[in-house]
C-alpha positions in Angstrom: 0.0 0.0 0.0 2.1 2.8 1.3 5.2 1.4 -0.3 5.1 4.2 -2.9 6.2 6.5 -0.1 9.4 4.5 0.3 10.2 3.9 -3.3 10.9 6.1 -6.4 9.6 9.6 -6.0 8.3 8.9 -2.5 11.8 8.2 -1.4 13.0 11.4 -2.9 10.6 13.2 -0.6 12.1 11.3 2.3 15.6 12.2 1.2 14.7 15.9 1.1 13.1 15.7 4.5 16.1 14.0 6.0 18.4 16.6 4.5 16.4 19.4 6.0 16.3 17.9 9.3 -19.7 0.1 -4.2 -19.3 -0.8 -0.4 -16.8 -3.6 0.1 -18.2 -7.0 -0.6 -16.6 -10.4 -0.6 -15.6 -11.4 -4.1 -16.9 -14.5 -5.8 -14.5 -17.2 -4.9 -13.6 -20.5 -6.5 -12.3 -22.5 -3.5 -9.2 -24.6 -3.9 -10.2 -28.2 -4.1 -6.7 -29.6 -3.8 -6.6 -32.6 -1.4 -2.9 -32.7 -0.7 -2.2 -33.8 2.9 -0.5 -31.5 5.3 3.1 -32.2 6.3 3.4 -33.4 9.8 5.1 -30.9 12.2 5.5 -31.4 15.9 5.2 -28.8 18.6 3.5 -26.3 16.3 0.3 -24.8 17.7 0.6 -22.0 20.2 4.4 -21.9 20.4 6.9 -19.5 19.0 10.5 -18.4 19.3 9.9 -15.1 21.0 9.3 -12.9 18.0 6.2 -14.5 16.6 7.8 -17.3 14.6 6.5 -20.8 15.2 8.6 -23.6 16.7 8.5 -26.8 14.7 7.7 -25.1 11.5 10.6 -26.2 9.5 9.0 -29.2 7.7 5.8 -27.4 6.8 5.4 -25.6 3.5 2.8 -22.8 4.0 2.8 -22.2 0.2 1.4 -25.7 -0.5 -2.3 -25.6 -1.6 -4.5 -26.1 1.5 -6.5 -29.3 1.8 -9.6 -27.4 2.9 -12.0 -25.0 1.1 -13.0 -21.6 2.1 -16.5 -23.1 2.6 -15.0 -25.3 5.3 -13.8 -22.3 7.2 -17.1 -20.6 6.8 -19.0 -23.6 8.1 -16.9 -23.7 11.2 -17.8 -20.2 12.2 -21.0 -19.9 14.4 -23.9 -18.3 12.7 -24.3 -15.5 15.2 -20.8 -14.3 14.3 -22.2 -13.1 11.0 -24.9 -11.0 12.5 -24.3 -7.2 12.5 -25.8 -5.2 15.4 -26.0 -1.5 14.4 -26.7 -0.5 18.0 -23.7 -2.3 19.3 -21.6 -0.8 16.5 -22.8 2.7 17.3 -21.9 2.2 20.9 -18.3 1.8 19.9 -18.5 5.0 17.9 -19.9 6.9 20.9 -17.3 5.4 23.2 -14.4 6.4 21.0 -15.8 9.9 20.3 -16.4 10.6 23.9 -12.9 9.4 24.8 -11.4 11.7 22.1 -13.1 14.8 23.4 -12.4 13.8 27.1 -8.7 13.4 26.4 -8.6 16.8 24.6 -10.3 18.5 27.5 -8.0 16.9 30.1 -4.8 17.9 28.2 -6.1 21.4 27.6 -7.0 21.8 31.3 -3.7 20.7 32.8 -1.5 22.0 29.9 1.9 20.7 31.0 4.6 18.8 29.1 4.0 15.4 30.9 0.3 15.4 30.3 0.8 16.4 26.6 3.1 13.5 26.0 0.6 11.1 27.5 -2.2 12.8 25.5 -0.4 12.4 22.2 0.1 8.7 22.7 -3.4 8.1 23.9 -5.1 10.4 21.4 -3.2 9.1 18.4 -4.3 5.6 19.4 -7.9 6.8 19.6 -7.6 8.3 16.2 -6.5 4.9 15.0 -9.4 3.3 16.8 -11.8 5.7 15.0 -10.1 4.7 11.7 -10.8 1.0 12.4 -14.5 1.7 12.9 -14.7 3.7 9.7 -12.8 0.8 8.0 -15.6 -1.5 9.3 -18.2 0.9 7.7 -16.3 0.5 4.4 -16.5 -3.3 4.6 -20.2 -3.2 5.5 -19.5 -5.1 8.7 -20.7 -2.1 10.7 -24.4 -2.7 9.8 -26.6 -3.9 6.9 -27.7 -0.3 6.3 -25.6 1.1 3.5 -26.6 4.7 4.2 -25.7 4.4 7.9 -22.4 2.9 7.0 -21.6 5.7 4.6 -22.7 8.4 7.1 -20.7 7.1 10.0 -17.8 6.2 7.8 -17.6 9.7 6.4 -17.8 11.2 9.9 -15.0 9.0 11.3 -12.7 9.1 8.4 -13.1 12.8 7.5 -12.2 13.7 11.1 -8.8 12.1 10.7 -8.3 13.3 7.1 -9.0 10.1 5.3 -11.2 10.2 2.1 -13.8 7.6 3.0 -14.9 6.3 -0.4 -11.5 6.7 -2.0 -9.8 4.7 0.7 -12.7 2.2 0.9 -12.4 1.3 -2.8 -8.6 0.9 -2.7 -8.9 -1.2 0.4 -11.4 -3.4 -1.4 -8.8 -3.9 -4.0 -6.4 -5.0 -1.3 -8.8 -7.6 0.1 -9.7 -9.0 -3.3 -6.0 -9.4 -4.2 -4.3 -10.1 -0.9 -1.0 -11.9 -1.2 -0.6 -11.2 -5.0 2.7 -9.7 -5.9 1.5 -7.3 -8.5 -2.2 -6.8 -7.8 -2.2 -6.3 -4.0 -2.7 -2.7 -2.9 -1.1 -2.8 0.6 2.6 -3.0 1.2 3.1 -5.5 -1.6 6.7 -6.5 -2.2 9.2 -4.9 -4.6 10.4 -7.1 -7.4 14.1 -7.6 -7.7 14.2 -5.4 -10.8 12.5 -2.5 -9.1 14.5 -2.9 -6.0 17.9 -2.7 -7.8 16.8 0.4 -9.7 16.5 2.3 -6.4 19.4 4.5 -5.4 21.3 3.2 -2.4 20.0 5.9 0.0 16.4 5.2 -1.1 16.8 1.5 -0.3 18.1 2.3 3.2 15.3 4.8 3.9 12.7 2.3 2.8 13.9 -0.3 5.2 14.9 2.0 8.1 12.6 2.9 11.0 10.9 5.4 11.3 10.5 6.3 7.6 8.1 3.5 6.6 5.8 4.5 9.4 5.0 7.8 7.8 3.9 6.5 4.4 0.1 6.6 4.6 -0.6 10.3 3.8 1.6 10.2 0.7 0.0 6.9 -0.4 -3.4 8.6 -0.3 -2.1 11.2 -2.9 0.0 9.0 -5.1 -0.9 5.3 -4.5 1.6 2.4 -4.8 4.7 2.0 -7.0 4.0 1.2 -10.6 0.3 2.2 -10.1 -1.3 5.5 -11.1 -3.9 7.4 -9.3 -4.9 9.4 -6.2 -7.6 8.7 -3.6 -8.9 12.2 -4.1 -9.2 12.2 -7.9 -12.5 10.7 -9.2 -10.8 10.0 -12.5 -8.1 7.9 -11.0 -7.4 4.4 -12.2 -8.5 3.2 -8.8 -12.2 3.9 -9.5 -14.9 2.7 -11.8 -17.0 5.4 -13.6 -20.0 4.6 -11.3 -17.9 5.3 -8.2 -16.7 8.8 -9.2 -19.6 10.7 -7.5 -18.9 8.9 -4.2 -15.2 9.9 -4.5 -16.1 13.5 -5.1 -18.3 13.5 -2.0 -15.5 12.1 0.2 -13.0 14.5 -1.2 -15.3 17.4 -0.4 -15.7 16.1 3.2 -11.9 15.9 3.4 -11.6 19.5 2.3 -14.2 20.6 4.8 -12.3 19.0 7.6 -9.1 20.6 6.5 -10.8 24.0 6.3 -12.1 23.5 9.9 -8.6 22.8 11.1 -7.4 26.1 9.4 -10.3 28.0 11.1 -9.5 26.4 14.5 -5.8 27.4 14.1 -6.9 31.0 13.5 -9.2 31.0 16.5 -7.1 28.9 19.0 -3.7 29.4 17.6 -1.6 27.1 15.4 0.4 25.8 18.4 -2.7 24.6 20.2 -4.0 22.8 17.1 -0.6 21.3 16.6 -0.7 19.9 20.2 -4.4 18.9 20.1 -4.6 17.4 16.6 -1.5 17.4 14.5 0.8 15.3 16.8 -2.0 12.7 17.5 -2.6 12.6 13.7 1.0 11.4 13.1 0.8 8.9 15.9 -2.3 7.5 14.2 -0.4 7.3 10.9 2.3 5.4 12.6 -0.2 3.0 14.0 -1.8 2.5 10.7 1.4 1.8 8.8 2.7 -0.5 11.6 -0.4 -2.6 11.8 -0.8 -2.8 8.0 2.8 -3.9 7.5 2.9 -6.4 10.4 -0.2 -8.3 9.3 1.4 -9.0 5.9 5.1 -9.3 6.8 7.4 -10.5 9.5 7.0 -14.3 9.4 9.4 -16.8 7.9 8.4 -18.7 4.8 5.5 -16.3 4.0 4.6 -16.8 0.3 3.5 -14.3 -2.3 1.7 -15.5 -5.4 1.3 -14.7 -9.1 -0.7 -16.2 -12.0 -2.5 -19.4 -11.6 -1.0 -20.2 -8.2 -2.9 -17.3 -6.6 -6.3 -17.8 -5.2 -8.4 -15.8 -2.8 -8.0 -18.5 -0.2 -4.2 -18.9 -0.6 -3.7 -15.2 -0.6 -5.8 -14.8 2.5 -3.7 -17.4 4.3 -0.6 -15.2 3.9 -2.1 -12.7 6.4 -1.0 -12.9 10.1 -2.7 -12.3 13.4 -0.9 -10.1 16.0 -1.6 -9.6 19.6 -1.6 -6.1 21.1 -2.6 -7.0 24.6 -5.1 -4.7 26.3 -4.9 -2.4 23.2 -6.8 -5.1 21.3 -10.0 -3.8 22.8 -9.2 -0.2 22.1 -8.6 -0.7 18.4 -11.4 -3.2 18.0 -9.5 -6.4 17.5 -7.9 -5.4 14.2 -5.1 -7.8 15.2 -7.4 -10.7 14.5 -6.6 -10.3 10.9 -6.8 -13.7 9.1 -10.5 -14.3 9.5 -11.1 -10.6 8.8 -9.3 -10.8 5.5 -11.1 -13.9 4.4 -14.5 -12.7 5.6 -14.5 -8.9 5.9 -18.2 -8.8 6.5 -17.9 -10.3 10.0 -18.2 -7.5 12.7 -15.1 -6.8 14.7 -16.7 -7.9 17.9 -17.1 -11.5 16.6 -13.6 -11.9 15.1 -12.0 -13.5 18.1 -14.7 -16.1 18.5 -14.8 -16.8 14.8 -11.0 -17.3 14.8 -11.1 -19.7 17.7 -13.9 -21.7 16.0 -12.0 -21.9 12.7 -8.5 -22.8 14.0 -9.0 -26.5 13.7 -9.8 -26.1 10.0 -6.7 -23.9 9.4 -4.3 -26.3 11.1 -0.7 -25.3 10.5 -1.8 -22.7 8.0 -2.7 -20.5 11.0 0.3 -18.8 12.7 -0.3 -18.5 16.4 0.6 -14.9 17.5 3.0 -14.3 20.2 1.2 -13.0 23.3 1.8 -9.4 24.2 3.1 -8.1 27.5 1.7 -4.9 29.1 2.7 -3.1 25.9 3.2 -4.7 22.4 6.9 -3.9 22.4 7.6 -7.3 20.9 6.2 -6.1 17.6 9.0 -3.6 17.2 11.4 -6.5 17.1 9.3 -8.2 14.4 9.2 -5.0 12.4 12.9 -4.2 12.6 13.8 -7.9 11.8 11.4 -7.9 8.8 12.9 -4.6 7.5 16.3 -6.1 7.7 15.4 -9.2 5.8 12.3 -8.8 3.6 13.7 -6.7 0.8 12.4 -8.0 -2.6 11.0 -11.0 -4.4 12.0 -12.6 -7.6 10.8 -11.1 -10.9 9.7 -14.6 -12.1 7.9 -17.5 -10.5 4.3 -17.9 -9.4 5.2 -18.7 -5.8 7.9 -16.4 -4.4 9.3 -15.5 -1.0 11.1 -12.4 0.3 14.9 -12.3 -0.3 17.5 -10.4 1.6 20.0 -8.0 0.3 23.1 -8.8 2.5 24.8 -5.5 1.4 22.0 -3.2 2.4 23.0 -2.7 6.0 26.4 -4.5 5.9 27.4 -7.8 7.3 24.9 -7.5 10.2 22.1 -8.0 7.8 22.7 -11.7 7.1 19.7 -13.9 7.5 19.3 -15.3 11.0 
């Protein structure tokens, strides 16, 4: 997705910076009917090596066609998990909005450095939580009422400067093509040819924290590498002709919010708006990029597909669940990602139960997430390790894996 930001012209922006300082529906799926048996692997379920990688995983090939169909997974999920409760969904919206305004009131009242630092971390996380609820509206998992989904989605996403319909449509592309080297929309891998065309400094920026965590706003304007279009332009290649009016509406809502921020800056002063809104906004962006990246990267032997080897099921099985501890509840269980990717119409408050019910079907194709401590610090290790090792995939082949450039960061970058 945001990989444009850390490649080609996106990286030139980073270099300059450094020097200065249709609602989403599940696609029609032809399930894989391959009956190959799973390889036997001991000590697999629920165990990992400390950074989210499974113990006893060596003899299992996750790129092998699964012996189950997507219908088998669907059948294992309790029927009530598919039911959308608009009142329950709205209760989460009210909760998040109330917390956002309460945090702003507390920070403004005390107005000291320590409180502001806590406020920025908390409010940025709440902006991210609001984004997830708007994301659910885009999927149609918020309610069965299309107008309600659109209304709530526009309110939530416009508040955090996200064009609702523009992003909803590109996110639909991501779900419909997950795990596909060329067609995926979110943090899809660079091919070896594209990787080697990047200047040395650009490569290092792309794979160096914190630069990849600030990609999202630029992605909204310029999309991914090798792809044309903007989430704000109704004539973009992202959209069909019958979606252009929706994109215009969302772009207008975005402009209105931006104008309100300008007015608020004039009334309250730009420093106050910087503290109340701008810093939390960038914390939200970091959350979004971190979560998006980690749910599609950071595991050994994670395949990417092309051509006839790709299917909706196999692509969905490349996604990864992550545990964020007590933050799971705050950001609406977005870490329960595998079931969400395969069945995005399931409400977020049923994802955990649906995942538990389907684990026996997944078998070894499900990667048990490492449990979080008081804070999900363990995910930073997963992120940095992935950035050191997951650099590009082969230009050819229908089943490919990330390869490492051992010269990118010197001898310390050798595969572990």
